[in-house]
N, C-alpha and C positions, 0 to 999 in steps of 0.2 A: 485521459481515458483509463478507466479501471482495467486491471488485468488479473486473470486467474491462471494458475498453472497447477492443476491437480496432480499430474504425474511428474513432479519435479525431478524425481530420481532418474527418469528416462531422458532427461536433457543433458547431453554430454557436458556442455559448458555452464549449465545452470542459467540463471537469469542474469543477463548482462555479462556473461562469460566468467562469472565467479563460481568457484567450486565449493563455496561455503556450505551449500546444502548437503554435500557429502560429509563434510567434517562434522556437522551437527546433526546428521540423520534426518534432515527435513525432506518431506515428500510432497508437501502441498504449500502453495503460496497464493495469496490474494492481496492486491494492493490497489490503492486509489491515490492520485496526486492531491496534495494539499496546495491548491491554487489560490493565490491572493487575487483581490478584485482587479488588479492591474494586469493579470495574466501570468505573473511570475509564479513558477512552481517553487514553493518553499521547501517541500520534502514529500515524503510518501507515508501514508498511513497503511500499514500492512499487517497481515496475520500469517503465521506459518503453522504447520502441523507435521508431526512425525508420521502420520497416517496419510496415505494417498486418498483423497476424497474429492468428489465432485463439489464444485462451489455453485450454489443455485443463483439464479438471476436475482432472487429476493435478497440473498446475502450480499451480492455485489452492489445492489441498489442501496442497501443499508450502509455498507462500507463507504460508498460515495457520499451519502448524506452526512455521515459522521465526519468525513474528511472536509466537507464544506463547513460544517460547524466548527471544526478545529481551526480552519482558516479564518473564520469570523472572530473567534476568540483571540487568535494571534494578532489580527489587525487591530482589534480594540486595545490590546495590551501595547502593541507597538506605537499606536497613536497616542496613548496615555503617557508613555515614557518620553515621547518627543515634546508633547505639549506641556 
């Protein structure tokens, strides 16, 4: 599930309890899981910004589509390296 946190600076612990957003001056976060076809989450495709901003549904949908594309590329590369 994709996630957006436009007012990141208002979250005491940040995302996942990490204060990195304070250290780097980040105020907005949007991320989507890179999920392989077997359901394994390989990682997260994310974007951050120093300005607090609303993330549109359209932007989240685009981020999710790109994360799926990244997963497909990774799977092709992984299968090519095994075969």
